[in-house]
C-alpha positions as CSV (number, residue, x, y, z in Angstrom):
1,M,-8.9,32.6,-50.0
2,F,-7.9,36.0,-51.3
3,D,-11.2,37.5,-50.3
4,M,-12.2,38.4,-53.9
5,S,-15.7,38.6,-55.3
6,W,-16.8,36.9,-58.6
7,G,-16.6,40.2,-60.4
8,E,-12.9,40.6,-59.5
9,V,-12.2,37.0,-60.6
10,M,-13.8,37.6,-64.0
11,L,-11.8,40.8,-64.5
12,I,-8.5,39.0,-63.7
13,G,-9.5,36.2,-66.0
14,G,-10.3,38.6,-68.9
15,V,-7.0,40.4,-68.5
16,A,-5.1,37.1,-68.4
17,L,-6.9,35.9,-71.5
18,I,-5.9,39.1,-73.4
19,V,-2.3,39.2,-72.0
20,I,-1.4,35.4,-72.2
21,G,-3.7,34.4,-75.0
22,P,-6.2,31.6,-75.4
23,K,-3.6,29.1,-76.5
24,D,-1.3,29.4,-73.5
25,L,-3.9,30.2,-70.8
26,P,-4.6,26.5,-69.8
27,K,-0.8,25.9,-69.3
28,A,-0.6,29.1,-67.2
29,L,-3.6,28.1,-65.1
30,R,-2.1,24.6,-64.5
31,T,1.2,26.2,-63.5
32,V,-0.5,28.6,-61.1
33,G,-2.5,25.6,-59.6
34,Q,0.7,23.6,-59.1
35,M,2.5,26.6,-57.5
36,T,-0.5,27.1,-55.2
37,A,-0.4,23.4,-54.2
38,K,3.3,23.7,-53.5
39,L,2.8,26.8,-51.3
40,K,0.0,25.0,-49.4
41,R,2.2,22.0,-48.9
42,M,5.1,24.1,-47.7
43,A,2.8,26.1,-45.3
44,G,1.5,22.7,-43.9
45,E,5.1,21.4,-43.4
46,F,6.1,24.7,-41.7
47,Q,3.1,24.6,-39.5
48,A,3.8,20.9,-38.6
49,Q,7.4,21.7,-37.8
50,F,6.4,24.7,-35.7
51,S,3.9,22.6,-33.8
52,E,6.5,19.9,-33.2
53,A,9.0,22.4,-32.0
54,M,6.4,23.8,-29.6
55,R,5.7,20.2,-28.3
56,E,9.4,19.6,-27.9
57,A,9.8,22.9,-26.0
58,E,6.9,22.0,-23.7
59,L,8.3,18.5,-23.3
60,D,11.7,19.9,-22.5
61,E,10.1,22.2,-19.9
62,V,8.3,19.2,-18.4
63,R,11.5,17.2,-18.4
64,R,13.3,20.0,-16.6
65,E,10.5,20.2,-14.0
66,V,10.6,16.4,-13.5
67,D,14.4,16.4,-13.2
68,G,14.2,19.3,-10.7
69,I,11.6,17.4,-8.6
70,N,13.7,14.2,-8.8
71,R,16.8,16.1,-7.6
72,S,14.9,17.8,-4.8
73,V,13.4,14.5,-3.7
74,S,16.7,12.6,-3.9
75,T,18.6,15.2,-1.9
76,G,15.8,15.9,0.6
77,T,15.0,12.3,1.5
78,S,18.1,10.2,1.2
79,F,17.3,7.0,3.1
80,N,20.2,4.8,4.0
81,P,19.0,2.2,6.5
82,I,22.5,1.2,7.5
83,Q,23.5,4.8,8.2
84,S,20.3,5.3,10.2
85,I,21.0,2.2,12.3
86,R,24.6,3.4,12.9
87,D,23.3,6.8,14.0
88,E,20.8,5.2,16.4
89,I,23.5,2.9,17.9
90,K,25.9,5.8,18.2
91,G,23.2,8.0,19.9
92,A,22.4,5.2,22.3
93,V,26.1,4.7,23.2
94,D,26.9,8.4,23.5
95,R,23.9,9.2,25.7
96,P,24.7,9.2,29.4
97,A,23.3,6.1,31.2
98,A,20.4,6.7,33.5
99,P,21.3,6.4,37.2
100,P,20.1,3.3,38.9
101,P,16.9,3.6,40.9
102,S,17.4,4.4,44.6
103,N,16.4,2.1,47.4
104,E,13.5,4.2,48.3
105,T,12.1,4.1,44.7
106,L,12.5,0.3,44.6
107,A,10.8,-0.1,48.0
108,A,7.9,2.1,46.9
109,A,7.4,0.2,43.7
110,T,7.5,-3.1,45.6
111,A,4.9,-1.9,48.1
112,Q,2.6,-0.7,45.3
113,L,2.9,-4.1,43.5
114,Q,2.1,-6.0,46.7
115,A,-0.9,-3.8,47.4
116,E,-2.2,-4.4,43.9
117,A,-1.7,-8.1,44.2
118,A,-3.5,-8.2,47.6
119,A,-6.5,-6.2,46.2
120,T,-6.9,-8.6,43.2
121,P,-9.0,-11.6,43.9
122,A,-7.4,-15.0,43.3
123,L,-8.8,-16.8,40.3
124,P,-9.2,-20.6,40.3
125,P,-6.9,-22.5,37.9
126,K,-8.1,-23.1,34.4
127,N,-8.2,-26.9,34.6
128,A,-9.8,-27.0,38.1
129,P,-13.2,-28.9,38.2
130,E,-16.4,-27.0,39.1
131,S,-16.3,-28.4,42.6
132,A,-12.8,-27.2,43.2
133,P,-13.7,-24.2,45.4
134,E,-15.6,-26.4,47.8
135,S,-12.8,-28.9,48.0
136,L,-10.3,-26.0,48.5
137,A,-12.5,-24.6,51.2
138,E,-12.5,-27.9,53.0
139,S,-8.8,-28.4,52.9
140,A,-6.5,-26.7,55.3
141,P,-4.9,-23.4,54.4
142,G,-1.5,-24.1,52.8
143,A,-2.3,-27.8,52.2
144,P,-2.6,-28.8,48.6
145,A,-6.1,-29.4,47.2
146,A,-7.3,-32.9,46.6
147,A,-7.1,-34.0,43.0
148,P,-10.5,-34.7,41.4
149,E,-11.3,-38.3,40.7
150,A,-10.7,-39.6,37.2
151,V,-14.0,-40.5,35.5
152,P,-13.7,-43.0,32.6
153,H,-15.0,-42.0,29.2
154,P,-18.4,-43.6,28.4
155,A,-17.0,-45.2,25.2
156,T,-14.1,-46.8,27.0
157,A,-15.9,-47.7,30.3
158,G,-17.1,-51.1,29.2
159,A,-14.1,-51.9,27.0
160,A,-12.4,-54.1,29.6
161,T,-15.5,-56.3,30.1
162,S,-16.5,-56.7,26.5
163,N,-15.6,-59.4,24.0
164,P,-12.0,-59.1,22.8
165,D,-13.1,-60.4,19.3
166,A,-15.8,-57.7,18.9
167,P,-15.0,-54.6,17.0
168,P,-14.1,-51.5,19.1
169,A,-17.0,-49.3,20.0
170,A,-17.3,-45.9,18.2
171,A,-16.6,-42.8,20.3
172,P,-19.5,-40.4,20.8
173,P,-19.4,-37.2,18.8
174,I,-17.7,-34.3,20.4
175,T,-20.2,-31.4,20.9
176,G,-17.9,-29.0,22.6
177,Q,-19.4,-29.5,26.1
178,T,-17.9,-31.5,28.9
179,P,-19.9,-34.6,30.2
């Protein structure tokens, strides 16, 4: 602690024994020990307070930095949806309207659409039977195509001729393919 050797400690002890005396030496050593303990305790408290002050100072710095960031974010990116909608509407109203397309532009666009429609092959309707192209080919151009014949479902085909007291026939399972 005080960086003393054993010889120095013995010399101090001998001088204290002669000066203080053998009768009062234990009291003096006890008092010195108590004062040393008090000094250590005070040094520990001072060190703890100093460390706490440093942490608070660092914490205050961090708080200031966070507050600065919050201020910069709040001022830099203020988002008000109502104001932005108002600005968009005002910009749309204030902008000059585009002139209507000229007759030549409309005629060119119409001709282009007609050319694209003529180049695209006609697709058969979705619900048309597989024999529809043949029946369409046989019909006159411009005349409506003949409707395909209705084919009764196998489960209901014999229902009219069966016994009315018999239980109804079960429908065949649906497999996802047409009959």
